[in-house]
VOGU-202235 format. One record per atom (N, C-alpha, C): residue number from 0; atom name; y negated, x, z negated. Coordinates in pm, whole numbers. Layout:
lose n: NUM; atom: CA; py: Y; px: X; pz: Z
...
REM end
This chain:
lose n: 0; atom: N; py: -12013; px: 4933; pz: -12941
lose n: 0; atom: CA; py: -11889; px: 4940; pz: -12893
lose n: 0; atom: C; py: -11927; px: 4897; pz: -12759
lose n: 1; atom: N; py: -12037; px: 4839; pz: -12677
lose n: 1; atom: CA; py: -12064; px: 4854; pz: -12525
lose n: 1; atom: C; py: -12094; px: 4978; pz: -12520
lose n: 2; atom: N; py: -12213; px: 5043; pz: -12585
lose n: 2; atom: CA; py: -12250; px: 5165; pz: -12541
lose n: 2; atom: C; py: -12071; px: 5270; pz: -12481
lose n: 3; atom: N; py: -11998; px: 5271; pz: -12640
lose n: 3; atom: CA; py: -11935; px: 5323; pz: -12622
lose n: 3; atom: C; py: -11822; px: 5312; pz: -12478
lose n: 4; atom: N; py: -11809; px: 5160; pz: -12447
lose n: 4; atom: CA; py: -11741; px: 5158; pz: -12345
lose n: 4; atom: C; py: -11783; px: 5164; pz: -12212
lose n: 5; atom: N; py: -11868; px: 5134; pz: -12220
lose n: 5; atom: CA; py: -11957; px: 5200; pz: -12081
lose n: 5; atom: C; py: -11960; px: 5355; pz: -12046
lose n: 6; atom: N; py: -11969; px: 5444; pz: -12184
lose n: 6; atom: CA; py: -11970; px: 5595; pz: -12169
lose n: 6; atom: C; py: -11803; px: 5613; pz: -12096
lose n: 7; atom: N; py: -11710; px: 5575; pz: -12160
lose n: 7; atom: CA; py: -11628; px: 5587; pz: -12132
lose n: 7; atom: C; py: -11571; px: 5516; pz: -11988
lose n: 8; atom: N; py: -11617; px: 5446; pz: -11921
lose n: 8; atom: CA; py: -11617; px: 5421; pz: -11766
lose n: 8; atom: C; py: -11677; px: 5497; pz: -11730
lose n: 9; atom: N; py: -11756; px: 5555; pz: -11744
lose n: 9; atom: CA; py: -11851; px: 5634; pz: -11662
lose n: 9; atom: C; py: -11744; px: 5739; pz: -11640
lose n: 10; atom: N; py: -11705; px: 5820; pz: -11773
lose n: 10; atom: CA; py: -11644; px: 5965; pz: -11796
lose n: 10; atom: C; py: -11499; px: 5922; pz: -11713
lose n: 11; atom: N; py: -11425; px: 5840; pz: -11726
lose n: 11; atom: CA; py: -11308; px: 5814; pz: -11656
lose n: 11; atom: C; py: -11328; px: 5764; pz: -11506
lose n: 12; atom: N; py: -11408; px: 5748; pz: -11454
lose n: 12; atom: CA; py: -11468; px: 5749; pz: -11337
lose n: 12; atom: C; py: -11485; px: 5864; pz: -11282
lose n: 13; atom: N; py: -11561; px: 5938; pz: -11349
lose n: 13; atom: CA; py: -11562; px: 6148; pz: -11327
lose n: 13; atom: C; py: -11421; px: 6227; pz: -11321
lose n: 14; atom: N; py: -11324; px: 6155; pz: -11416
lose n: 14; atom: CA; py: -11212; px: 6207; pz: -11444
lose n: 14; atom: C; py: -11099; px: 6185; pz: -11296
lose n: 15; atom: N; py: -11108; px: 6062; pz: -11260
lose n: 15; atom: CA; py: -11029; px: 6008; pz: -11137
lose n: 15; atom: C; py: -11045; px: 6059; pz: -11016
lose n: 16; atom: N; py: -11197; px: 6076; pz: -11021
lose n: 16; atom: CA; py: -11269; px: 6102; pz: -10869
lose n: 16; atom: C; py: -11244; px: 6249; pz: -10859
lose n: 17; atom: N; py: -11173; px: 6269; pz: -10740
lose n: 17; atom: CA; py: -11151; px: 6387; pz: -10642
lose n: 17; atom: C; py: -11290; px: 6444; pz: -10571
lose n: 18; atom: N; py: -11386; px: 6362; pz: -10572
lose n: 18; atom: CA; py: -11515; px: 6407; pz: -10454
lose n: 18; atom: C; py: -11592; px: 6505; pz: -10570
lose n: 19; atom: N; py: -11742; px: 6487; pz: -10482
lose n: 19; atom: CA; py: -11801; px: 6547; pz: -10556
lose n: 19; atom: C; py: -11880; px: 6486; pz: -10683
lose n: 20; atom: N; py: -11973; px: 6598; pz: -10721
lose n: 20; atom: CA; py: -12059; px: 6481; pz: -10832
lose n: 20; atom: C; py: -12161; px: 6402; pz: -10801
lose n: 21; atom: N; py: -12185; px: 6476; pz: -10709
lose n: 21; atom: CA; py: -12260; px: 6380; pz: -10627
lose n: 21; atom: C; py: -12246; px: 6259; pz: -10566
lose n: 22; atom: N; py: -12145; px: 6212; pz: -10533
lose n: 22; atom: CA; py: -12070; px: 6079; pz: -10489
lose n: 22; atom: C; py: -12062; px: 6013; pz: -10655
lose n: 23; atom: N; py: -12038; px: 6090; pz: -10768
lose n: 23; atom: CA; py: -12003; px: 5994; pz: -10908
lose n: 23; atom: C; py: -12133; px: 5945; pz: -10907
lose n: 24; atom: N; py: -12230; px: 6034; pz: -10904
lose n: 24; atom: CA; py: -12420; px: 5966; pz: -10939
lose n: 24; atom: C; py: -12446; px: 5871; pz: -10824
lose n: 25; atom: N; py: -12345; px: 5871; pz: -10710
lose n: 25; atom: CA; py: -12389; px: 5764; pz: -10646
lose n: 25; atom: C; py: -12315; px: 5627; pz: -10664
lose n: 26; atom: N; py: -12209; px: 5639; pz: -10704
lose n: 26; atom: CA; py: -12149; px: 5582; pz: -10773
lose n: 26; atom: C; py: -12216; px: 5487; pz: -10899
lose n: 27; atom: N; py: -12250; px: 5569; pz: -10957
lose n: 27; atom: CA; py: -12328; px: 5542; pz: -11108
lose n: 27; atom: C; py: -12497; px: 5457; pz: -11097
lose n: 28; atom: N; py: -12509; px: 5499; pz: -10960
lose n: 28; atom: CA; py: -12653; px: 5404; pz: -10933
lose n: 28; atom: C; py: -12615; px: 5294; pz: -10883
lose n: 29; atom: N; py: -12535; px: 5284; pz: -10780
lose n: 29; atom: CA; py: -12486; px: 5148; pz: -10706
lose n: 29; atom: C; py: -12403; px: 5026; pz: -10758
lose n: 30; atom: N; py: -12330; px: 5137; pz: -10844
lose n: 30; atom: CA; py: -12181; px: 5022; pz: -10942
lose n: 30; atom: C; py: -12298; px: 4989; pz: -11064
lose n: 31; atom: N; py: -12313; px: 5057; pz: -11113
lose n: 31; atom: CA; py: -12348; px: 5049; pz: -11267
lose n: 31; atom: C; py: -12488; px: 4980; pz: -11301
lose n: 32; atom: N; py: -12559; px: 5067; pz: -11217
lose n: 32; atom: CA; py: -12733; px: 5007; pz: -11219
lose n: 32; atom: C; py: -12737; px: 5146; pz: -11325
lose n: 33; atom: N; py: -12712; px: 5274; pz: -11349
lose n: 33; atom: CA; py: -12747; px: 5329; pz: -11409
lose n: 33; atom: C; py: -12776; px: 5445; pz: -11327
lose n: 34; atom: N; py: -12886; px: 5491; pz: -11374
lose n: 34; atom: CA; py: -12982; px: 5652; pz: -11271
lose n: 34; atom: C; py: -12936; px: 5713; pz: -11359
lose n: 35; atom: N; py: -12878; px: 5818; pz: -11281
lose n: 35; atom: CA; py: -12807; px: 5923; pz: -11286
lose n: 35; atom: C; py: -12944; px: 6072; pz: -11435
lose n: 36; atom: N; py: -13025; px: 6077; pz: -11353
lose n: 36; atom: CA; py: -13129; px: 6121; pz: -11404
lose n: 36; atom: C; py: -13200; px: 6061; pz: -11540
lose n: 37; atom: N; py: -13136; px: 5958; pz: -11576
lose n: 37; atom: CA; py: -13180; px: 5912; pz: -11738
lose n: 37; atom: C; py: -13110; px: 5988; pz: -11813
lose n: 38; atom: N; py: -13157; px: 6017; pz: -11945
lose n: 38; atom: CA; py: -13113; px: 6039; pz: -12056
lose n: 38; atom: C; py: -13066; px: 5907; pz: -12115
lose n: 39; atom: N; py: -12934; px: 5944; pz: -12138
lose n: 39; atom: CA; py: -12862; px: 5807; pz: -12225
lose n: 39; atom: C; py: -12830; px: 5873; pz: -12421
lose n: 40; atom: N; py: -12889; px: 5811; pz: -12495
lose n: 40; atom: CA; py: -12912; px: 5800; pz: -12667
lose n: 40; atom: C; py: -12760; px: 5745; pz: -12653
lose n: 41; atom: N; py: -12663; px: 5862; pz: -12741
lose n: 41; atom: CA; py: -12544; px: 5850; pz: -12771
lose n: 41; atom: C; py: -12493; px: 5927; pz: -12893
lose n: 42; atom: N; py: -12474; px: 5766; pz: -13019
lose n: 42; atom: CA; py: -12436; px: 5798; pz: -13155
lose n: 42; atom: C; py: -12312; px: 5897; pz: -13179
lose n: 43; atom: N; py: -12241; px: 5890; pz: -13072
lose n: 43; atom: CA; py: -12123; px: 5932; pz: -13113
lose n: 43; atom: C; py: -12116; px: 6067; pz: -13089
lose n: 44; atom: N; py: -12136; px: 6146; pz: -12978
lose n: 44; atom: CA; py: -12191; px: 6281; pz: -12915
lose n: 44; atom: C; py: -12243; px: 6370; pz: -13037
lose n: 45; atom: N; py: -12168; px: 6474; pz: -12998
lose n: 45; atom: CA; py: -12173; px: 6640; pz: -13117
lose n: 45; atom: C; py: -12324; px: 6710; pz: -13054
lose n: 46; atom: N; py: -12305; px: 6667; pz: -12891
lose n: 46; atom: CA; py: -12385; px: 6792; pz: -12869
lose n: 46; atom: C; py: -12458; px: 6727; pz: -12755
lose n: 47; atom: N; py: -12599; px: 6753; pz: -12719
lose n: 47; atom: CA; py: -12688; px: 6723; pz: -12588
lose n: 47; atom: C; py: -12571; px: 6797; pz: -12462
lose n: 48; atom: N; py: -12604; px: 6723; pz: -12294
lose n: 48; atom: CA; py: -12524; px: 6790; pz: -12247
lose n: 48; atom: C; py: -12600; px: 6746; pz: -12158
lose n: 49; atom: N; py: -12618; px: 6814; pz: -12025
lose n: 49; atom: CA; py: -12731; px: 6821; pz: -11906
lose n: 49; atom: C; py: -12593; px: 6820; pz: -11807
lose n: 50; atom: N; py: -12634; px: 6764; pz: -11667
lose n: 50; atom: CA; py: -12536; px: 6862; pz: -11552
lose n: 50; atom: C; py: -12628; px: 6924; pz: -11443
lose n: 51; atom: N; py: -12794; px: 6899; pz: -11457
lose n: 51; atom: CA; py: -12823; px: 6966; pz: -11380
lose n: 51; atom: C; py: -12924; px: 7095; pz: -11433
lose n: 52; atom: N; py: -12890; px: 7210; pz: -11347
lose n: 52; atom: CA; py: -12942; px: 7312; pz: -11401
lose n: 52; atom: C; py: -13118; px: 7329; pz: -11425
lose n: 53; atom: N; py: -13189; px: 7259; pz: -11306
lose n: 53; atom: CA; py: -13297; px: 7275; pz: -11263
lose n: 53; atom: C; py: -13384; px: 7225; pz: -11435
lose n: 54; atom: N; py: -13334; px: 7155; pz: -11505
lose n: 54; atom: CA; py: -13385; px: 7068; pz: -11595
lose n: 54; atom: C; py: -13389; px: 7150; pz: -11733
lose n: 55; atom: N; py: -13332; px: 7248; pz: -11703
lose n: 55; atom: CA; py: -13356; px: 7390; pz: -11833
lose n: 55; atom: C; py: -13484; px: 7452; pz: -11831
lose n: 56; atom: N; py: -13547; px: 7461; pz: -11911
lose n: 56; atom: CA; py: -13653; px: 7581; pz: -11937
lose n: 56; atom: C; py: -13578; px: 7696; pz: -11924
lose n: 57; atom: N; py: -13522; px: 7761; pz: -12001
lose n: 57; atom: CA; py: -13436; px: 7866; pz: -11987
lose n: 57; atom: C; py: -13259; px: 7776; pz: -12041
lose n: 58; atom: N; py: -13181; px: 7968; pz: -11940
lose n: 58; atom: CA; py: -13022; px: 7923; pz: -11985
lose n: 58; atom: C; py: -13005; px: 8072; pz: -12063
lose n: 59; atom: N; py: -12887; px: 8015; pz: -12167
lose n: 59; atom: CA; py: -12812; px: 8172; pz: -12204
lose n: 59; atom: C; py: -12672; px: 8159; pz: -12234
lose n: 60; atom: N; py: -12581; px: 8214; pz: -12210
lose n: 60; atom: CA; py: -12483; px: 8203; pz: -12218
lose n: 60; atom: C; py: -12419; px: 8232; pz: -12359
lose n: 61; atom: N; py: -12299; px: 8118; pz: -12365
lose n: 61; atom: CA; py: -12305; px: 8127; pz: -12496
lose n: 61; atom: C; py: -12148; px: 8170; pz: -12527
lose n: 62; atom: N; py: -12083; px: 8127; pz: -12601
lose n: 62; atom: CA; py: -11899; px: 8168; pz: -12652
lose n: 62; atom: C; py: -11868; px: 7979; pz: -12621
lose n: 63; atom: N; py: -11791; px: 8013; pz: -12499
lose n: 63; atom: CA; py: -11725; px: 7888; pz: -12447
lose n: 63; atom: C; py: -11714; px: 7780; pz: -12555
lose n: 64; atom: N; py: -11806; px: 7643; pz: -12577
lose n: 64; atom: CA; py: -11737; px: 7540; pz: -12637
lose n: 64; atom: C; py: -11684; px: 7436; pz: -12510
lose n: 65; atom: N; py: -11601; px: 7353; pz: -12590
lose n: 65; atom: CA; py: -11501; px: 7310; pz: -12532
lose n: 65; atom: C; py: -11520; px: 7158; pz: -12588
lose n: 66; atom: N; py: -11544; px: 7059; pz: -12485
lose n: 66; atom: CA; py: -11609; px: 6975; pz: -12547
lose n: 66; atom: C; py: -11515; px: 6831; pz: -12486
lose n: 67; atom: N; py: -11489; px: 6769; pz: -12616
lose n: 67; atom: CA; py: -11363; px: 6688; pz: -12609
lose n: 67; atom: C; py: -11408; px: 6534; pz: -12551
lose n: 68; atom: N; py: -11384; px: 6469; pz: -12462
lose n: 68; atom: CA; py: -11460; px: 6374; pz: -12402
lose n: 68; atom: C; py: -11387; px: 6230; pz: -12454
lose n: 69; atom: N; py: -11409; px: 6098; pz: -12478
lose n: 69; atom: CA; py: -11401; px: 6002; pz: -12520
lose n: 69; atom: C; py: -11246; px: 5973; pz: -12448
lose n: 70; atom: N; py: -11209; px: 5985; pz: -12353
lose n: 70; atom: CA; py: -11084; px: 5934; pz: -12247
lose n: 70; atom: C; py: -10996; px: 6068; pz: -12322
lose n: 71; atom: N; py: -11011; px: 6180; pz: -12397
lose n: 71; atom: CA; py: -10937; px: 6283; pz: -12472
lose n: 71; atom: C; py: -10944; px: 6394; pz: -12332
lose n: 72; atom: N; py: -11003; px: 6427; pz: -12252
lose n: 72; atom: CA; py: -10990; px: 6496; pz: -12148
lose n: 72; atom: C; py: -11089; px: 6609; pz: -12215
lose n: 73; atom: N; py: -11077; px: 6751; pz: -12163
lose n: 73; atom: CA; py: -11149; px: 6838; pz: -12186
lose n: 73; atom: C; py: -11245; px: 6898; pz: -12069
lose n: 74; atom: N; py: -11396; px: 6940; pz: -12102
lose n: 74; atom: CA; py: -11465; px: 7031; pz: -12018
lose n: 74; atom: C; py: -11507; px: 7157; pz: -12115
lose n: 75; atom: N; py: -11554; px: 7228; pz: -12035
lose n: 75; atom: CA; py: -11629; px: 7363; pz: -12136
lose n: 75; atom: C; py: -11741; px: 7374; pz: -12071
lose n: 76; atom: N; py: -11828; px: 7403; pz: -12144
lose n: 76; atom: CA; py: -11927; px: 7490; pz: -12158
lose n: 76; atom: C; py: -11963; px: 7637; pz: -12198
lose n: 77; atom: N; py: -12043; px: 7696; pz: -12085
lose n: 77; atom: CA; py: -12035; px: 7804; pz: -12071
lose n: 77; atom: C; py: -12197; px: 7879; pz: -12135
lose n: 78; atom: N; py: -12300; px: 7800; pz: -12092
lose n: 78; atom: CA; py: -12425; px: 7822; pz: -12107
lose n: 78; atom: C; py: -12517; px: 7723; pz: -12158
lose n: 79; atom: N; py: -12636; px: 7717; pz: -12239
lose n: 79; atom: CA; py: -12717; px: 7600; pz: -12327
lose n: 79; atom: C; py: -12875; px: 7697; pz: -12313
lose n: 80; atom: N; py: -12888; px: 7560; pz: -12352
lose n: 80; atom: CA; py: -13076; px: 7633; pz: -12342
lose n: 80; atom: C; py: -13142; px: 7455; pz: -12371
lose n: 81; atom: N; py: -13258; px: 7500; pz: -12367
lose n: 81; atom: CA; py: -13377; px: 7410; pz: -12422
lose n: 81; atom: C; py: -13411; px: 7295; pz: -12305
lose n: 82; atom: N; py: -13444; px: 7195; pz: -12290
lose n: 82; atom: CA; py: -13522; px: 7133; pz: -12205
lose n: 82; atom: C; py: -13630; px: 7034; pz: -12239
lose n: 83; atom: N; py: -13760; px: 7082; pz: -12172
lose n: 83; atom: CA; py: -13829; px: 6936; pz: -12231
lose n: 83; atom: C; py: -13867; px: 6827; pz: -12176
lose n: 84; atom: N; py: -13836; px: 6708; pz: -12189
lose n: 84; atom: CA; py: -13848; px: 6581; pz: -12176
lose n: 84; atom: C; py: -14028; px: 6490; pz: -12250
lose n: 85; atom: N; py: -14094; px: 6565; pz: -12177
lose n: 85; atom: CA; py: -14240; px: 6477; pz: -12220
lose n: 85; atom: C; py: -14278; px: 6561; pz: -12355
lose n: 86; atom: N; py: -14303; px: 6476; pz: -12459
lose n: 86; atom: CA; py: -14303; px: 6564; pz: -12627
lose n: 86; atom: C; py: -14188; px: 6531; pz: -12684
lose n: 87; atom: N; py: -14077; px: 6540; pz: -12612
lose n: 87; atom: CA; py: -13929; px: 6594; pz: -12677
lose n: 87; atom: C; py: -13863; px: 6675; pz: -12636
lose n: 88; atom: N; py: -13826; px: 6785; pz: -12715
lose n: 88; atom: CA; py: -13797; px: 6902; pz: -12719
lose n: 88; atom: C; py: -13627; px: 6906; pz: -12739
lose n: 89; atom: N; py: -13549; px: 6857; pz: -12638
lose n: 89; atom: CA; py: -13423; px: 6886; pz: -12698
lose n: 89; atom: C; py: -13329; px: 7042; pz: -12701
lose n: 90; atom: N; py: -13296; px: 7123; pz: -12803
lose n: 90; atom: CA; py: -13311; px: 7236; pz: -12822
lose n: 90; atom: C; py: -13149; px: 7248; pz: -12822
lose n: 91; atom: N; py: -13048; px: 7389; pz: -12740
lose n: 91; atom: CA; py: -12896; px: 7419; pz: -12706
lose n: 91; atom: C; py: -12854; px: 7279; pz: -12670
lose n: 92; atom: N; py: -12924; px: 7243; pz: -12544
lose n: 92; atom: CA; py: -12867; px: 7159; pz: -12454
lose n: 92; atom: C; py: -12735; px: 7247; pz: -12377
lose n: 93; atom: N; py: -12657; px: 7157; pz: -12396
lose n: 93; atom: CA; py: -12500; px: 7194; pz: -12292
lose n: 93; atom: C; py: -12561; px: 7198; pz: -12159
lose n: 94; atom: N; py: -12522; px: 7305; pz: -12065
lose n: 94; atom: CA; py: -12492; px: 7263; pz: -11957
lose n: 94; atom: C; py: -12363; px: 7235; pz: -11922
lose n: 95; atom: N; py: -12333; px: 7145; pz: -11853
lose n: 95; atom: CA; py: -12193; px: 7086; pz: -11807
lose n: 95; atom: C; py: -12254; px: 7087; pz: -11629
lose n: 96; atom: N; py: -12219; px: 7139; pz: -11558
lose n: 96; atom: CA; py: -12252; px: 7092; pz: -11459
lose n: 96; atom: C; py: -12147; px: 7015; pz: -11344
lose n: 97; atom: N; py: -12045; px: 6984; pz: -11398
lose n: 97; atom: CA; py: -11987; px: 6853; pz: -11333
lose n: 97; atom: C; py: -11954; px: 6700; pz: -11443
lose n: 98; atom: N; py: -12086; px: 6735; pz: -11542
lose n: 98; atom: CA; py: -12053; px: 6607; pz: -11598
lose n: 98; atom: C; py: -12134; px: 6537; pz: -11532
lose n: 99; atom: N; py: -12137; px: 6351; pz: -11532
lose n: 99; atom: CA; py: -12187; px: 6300; pz: -11470
lose n: 99; atom: C; py: -12308; px: 6175; pz: -11536
lose n: 100; atom: N; py: -12322; px: 6234; pz: -11643
lose n: 100; atom: CA; py: -12439; px: 6152; pz: -11710
lose n: 100; atom: C; py: -12556; px: 6267; pz: -11784
lose n: 101; atom: N; py: -12662; px: 6246; pz: -11845
lose n: 101; atom: CA; py: -12734; px: 6342; pz: -11953
lose n: 101; atom: C; py: -12705; px: 6266; pz: -12071
lose n: 102; atom: N; py: -12684; px: 6341; pz: -12179
lose n: 102; atom: CA; py: -12642; px: 6290; pz: -12289
lose n: 102; atom: C; py: -12734; px: 6378; pz: -12428
lose n: 103; atom: N; py: -12800; px: 6242; pz: -12500
lose n: 103; atom: CA; py: -12896; px: 6309; pz: -12601
lose n: 103; atom: C; py: -12818; px: 6265; pz: -12690
lose n: 104; atom: N; py: -12739; px: 6351; pz: -12812
lose n: 104; atom: CA; py: -12685; px: 6345; pz: -12903
lose n: 104; atom: C; py: -12785; px: 6276; pz: -13034
lose n: 105; atom: N; py: -12780; px: 6196; pz: -13064
lose n: 105; atom: CA; py: -12856; px: 6155; pz: -13224
lose n: 105; atom: C; py: -12871; px: 6218; pz: -13329
lose n: 106; atom: N; py: -12753; px: 6251; pz: -13378
lose n: 106; atom: CA; py: -12701; px: 6343; pz: -13464
lose n: 106; atom: C; py: -12760; px: 6473; pz: -13460
lose n: 107; atom: N; py: -12738; px: 6523; pz: -13320
lose n: 107; atom: CA; py: -12797; px: 6696; pz: -13303
lose n: 107; atom: C; py: -12978; px: 6640; pz: -13328
lose n: 108; atom: N; py: -13018; px: 6576; pz: -13235
lose n: 108; atom: CA; py: -13161; px: 6529; pz: -13217
lose n: 108; atom: C; py: -13193; px: 6545; pz: -13388
lose n: 109; atom: N; py: -13142; px: 6439; pz: -13469
lose n: 109; atom: CA; py: -13194; px: 6469; pz: -13604
lose n: 109; atom: C; py: -13176; px: 6574; pz: -13690
lose n: 110; atom: N; py: -13108; px: 6653; pz: -13655
lose n: 110; atom: CA; py: -13111; px: 6824; pz: -13680
lose n: 110; atom: C; py: -13171; px: 6908; pz: -13679
lose n: 111; atom: N; py: -13237; px: 6860; pz: -13549
lose n: 111; atom: CA; py: -13291; px: 6955; pz: -13494
lose n: 111; atom: C; py: -13426; px: 6978; pz: -13438
lose n: 112; atom: N; py: -13473; px: 6824; pz: -13471
lose n: 112; atom: CA; py: -13653; px: 6820; pz: -13496
lose n: 112; atom: C; py: -13692; px: 6745; pz: -13573
lose n: 113; atom: N; py: -13815; px: 6707; pz: -13669
lose n: 113; atom: CA; py: -13833; px: 6667; pz: -13752
lose n: 113; atom: C; py: -13892; px: 6471; pz: -13701
lose n: 114; atom: N; py: -13806; px: 6366; pz: -13655
lose n: 114; atom: CA; py: -13779; px: 6279; pz: -13649
lose n: 114; atom: C; py: -13751; px: 6148; pz: -13703
lose n: 115; atom: N; py: -13776; px: 6053; pz: -13632
lose n: 115; atom: CA; py: -13690; px: 5909; pz: -13702
lose n: 115; atom: C; py: -13655; px: 5863; pz: -13562
lose n: 116; atom: N; py: -13542; px: 5777; pz: -13549
lose n: 116; atom: CA; py: -13467; px: 5705; pz: -13465
lose n: 116; atom: C; py: -13457; px: 5582; pz: -13494
lose n: 117; atom: N; py: -13585; px: 5498; pz: -13446
lose n: 117; atom: CA; py: -13519; px: 5384; pz: -13455
lose n: 117; atom: C; py: -13459; px: 5303; pz: -13391
lose n: 118; atom: N; py: -13375; px: 5221; pz: -13401
lose n: 118; atom: CA; py: -13291; px: 5136; pz: -13300
lose n: 118; atom: C; py: -13339; px: 4977; pz: -13269
lose n: 119; atom: N; py: -13397; px: 4922; pz: -13194
lose n: 119; atom: CA; py: -13409; px: 4753; pz: -13201
lose n: 119; atom: C; py: -13323; px: 4689; pz: -13125
lose n: 120; atom: N; py: -13354; px: 4572; pz: -13071
lose n: 120; atom: CA; py: -13205; px: 4503; pz: -12986
lose n: 120; atom: C; py: -13246; px: 4560; pz: -12843
lose n: 121; atom: N; py: -13377; px: 4545; pz: -12795
lose n: 121; atom: CA; py: -13365; px: 4617; pz: -12659
lose n: 121; atom: C; py: -13439; px: 4808; pz: -12649
lose n: 122; atom: N; py: -13500; px: 4835; pz: -12713
lose n: 122; atom: CA; py: -13491; px: 4929; pz: -12699
lose n: 122; atom: C; py: -13519; px: 5043; pz: -12888
lose n: 123; atom: N; py: -13548; px: 5142; pz: -12810
lose n: 123; atom: CA; py: -13514; px: 5261; pz: -12946
lose n: 123; atom: C; py: -13657; px: 5322; pz: -12941
lose n: 124; atom: N; py: -13750; px: 5407; pz: -13033
lose n: 124; atom: CA; py: -13791; px: 5458; pz: -13045
lose n: 124; atom: C; py: -13792; px: 5595; pz: -13132
lose n: 125; atom: N; py: -13830; px: 5729; pz: -13062
lose n: 125; atom: CA; py: -13833; px: 5855; pz: -13148
lose n: 125; atom: C; py: -13957; px: 5853; pz: -13203
lose n: 126; atom: N; py: -13985; px: 5858; pz: -13336
lose n: 126; atom: CA; py: -14062; px: 5959; pz: -13384
lose n: 126; atom: C; py: -14106; px: 6076; pz: -13420
lose n: 127; atom: N; py: -14200; px: 6129; pz: -13428
lose n: 127; atom: CA; py: -14249; px: 6253; pz: -13489
lose n: 127; atom: C; py: -14272; px: 6203; pz: -13665
lose n: 128; atom: N; py: -14219; px: 6244; pz: -13754
lose n: 128; atom: CA; py: -14262; px: 6204; pz: -13865
lose n: 128; atom: C; py: -14366; px: 6303; pz: -13925
lose n: 129; atom: N; py: -14359; px: 6363; pz: -13860
lose n: 129; atom: CA; py: -14524; px: 6452; pz: -13942
lose n: 129; atom: C; py: -14648; px: 6425; pz: -13881
lose n: 130; atom: N; py: -14655; px: 6329; pz: -13798
lose n: 130; atom: CA; py: -14767; px: 6250; pz: -13735
lose n: 130; atom: C; py: -14754; px: 6152; pz: -13708
lose n: 131; atom: N; py: -14652; px: 6084; pz: -13696
lose n: 131; atom: CA; py: -14629; px: 5937; pz: -13651
lose n: 131; atom: C; py: -14626; px: 5910; pz: -13511
lose n: 132; atom: N; py: -14627; px: 6018; pz: -13459
lose n: 132; atom: CA; py: -14691; px: 6060; pz: -13291
lose n: 132; atom: C; py: -14493; px: 6009; pz: -13231
lose n: 133; atom: N; py: -14510; px: 5918; pz: -13101
lose n: 133; atom: CA; py: -14432; px: 5849; pz: -13116
lose n: 133; atom: C; py: -14374; px: 5958; pz: -12978
lose n: 134; atom: N; py: -14250; px: 5998; pz: -12999
lose n: 134; atom: CA; py: -14211; px: 6093; pz: -12849
lose n: 134; atom: C; py: -14099; px: 6089; pz: -12739
lose n: 135; atom: N; py: -14078; px: 5943; pz: -12784
lose n: 135; atom: CA; py: -13978; px: 5894; pz: -12694
lose n: 135; atom: C; py: -13959; px: 5811; pz: -12697
lose n: 136; atom: N; py: -13932; px: 5711; pz: -12631
lose n: 136; atom: CA; py: -13877; px: 5499; pz: -12559
lose n: 136; atom: C; py: -13780; px: 5555; pz: -12479
lose n: 137; atom: N; py: -13657; px: 5442; pz: -12550
lose n: 137; atom: CA; py: -13539; px: 5422; pz: -12498
lose n: 137; atom: C; py: -13486; px: 5307; pz: -12449
lose n: 138; atom: N; py: -13478; px: 5256; pz: -12344
lose n: 138; atom: CA; py: -13464; px: 5068; pz: -12335
lose n: 138; atom: C; py: -13307; px: 5079; pz: -12291
lose n: 139; atom: N; py: -13281; px: 5005; pz: -12386
lose n: 139; atom: CA; py: -13152; px: 4932; pz: -12367
lose n: 139; atom: C; py: -13162; px: 4839; pz: -12221
lose n: 140; atom: N; py: -13012; px: 4928; pz: -12153
lose n: 140; atom: CA; py: -12977; px: 4832; pz: -12075
lose n: 140; atom: C; py: -12822; px: 4836; pz: -12007
lose n: 141; atom: N; py: -12699; px: 4744; pz: -11987
lose n: 141; atom: CA; py: -12616; px: 4714; pz: -11990
lose n: 141; atom: C; py: -12524; px: 4842; pz: -12131
lose n: 142; atom: N; py: -12570; px: 4780; pz: -12252
lose n: 142; atom: CA; py: -12537; px: 4834; pz: -12359
lose n: 142; atom: C; py: -12548; px: 4970; pz: -12398
lose n: 143; atom: N; py: -12663; px: 5052; pz: -12293
lose n: 143; atom: CA; py: -12649; px: 5212; pz: -12316
lose n: 143; atom: C; py: -12873; px: 5199; pz: -12380
lose n: 144; atom: N; py: -12908; px: 5295; pz: -12430
lose n: 144; atom: CA; py: -13032; px: 5321; pz: -12411
lose n: 144; atom: C; py: -13060; px: 5447; pz: -12318
lose n: 145; atom: N; py: -13088; px: 5405; pz: -12253
lose n: 145; atom: CA; py: -13180; px: 5503; pz: -12148
lose n: 145; atom: C; py: -13299; px: 5555; pz: -12199
lose n: 146; atom: N; py: -13334; px: 5685; pz: -12205
lose n: 146; atom: CA; py: -13447; px: 5785; pz: -12276
lose n: 146; atom: C; py: -13520; px: 5768; pz: -12061
REM end
């Protein structure tokens, strides 16, 4: 519930602001302590989302996907691609340039790579099941798990 409320607050701030994404990112770092370059693990998200074009190893044009936000507004993705985060490969990440945070969909992660996602009170481990290699660690901060 805390994670959901924190994401709602971030998305509402994005919707209410008439200024640039950079201003929103500045707000996120200074007001809530969330670094916009970190990835937030989200068990309610259907897709991975990234606002930074430079993060992608490649992008491809896709049939437009309308993404409903928790505040019931919509954004549209026209491109998707893959992103490497160290040993972790996120496939078919939606590129949404006006989004204010990076999201990792737990559901999509579990369906696209052979892994276990283990949540504890203050951290989360992402482990490849084939060799039990740890491919990601997220730390809990203000109710959100940051990769």
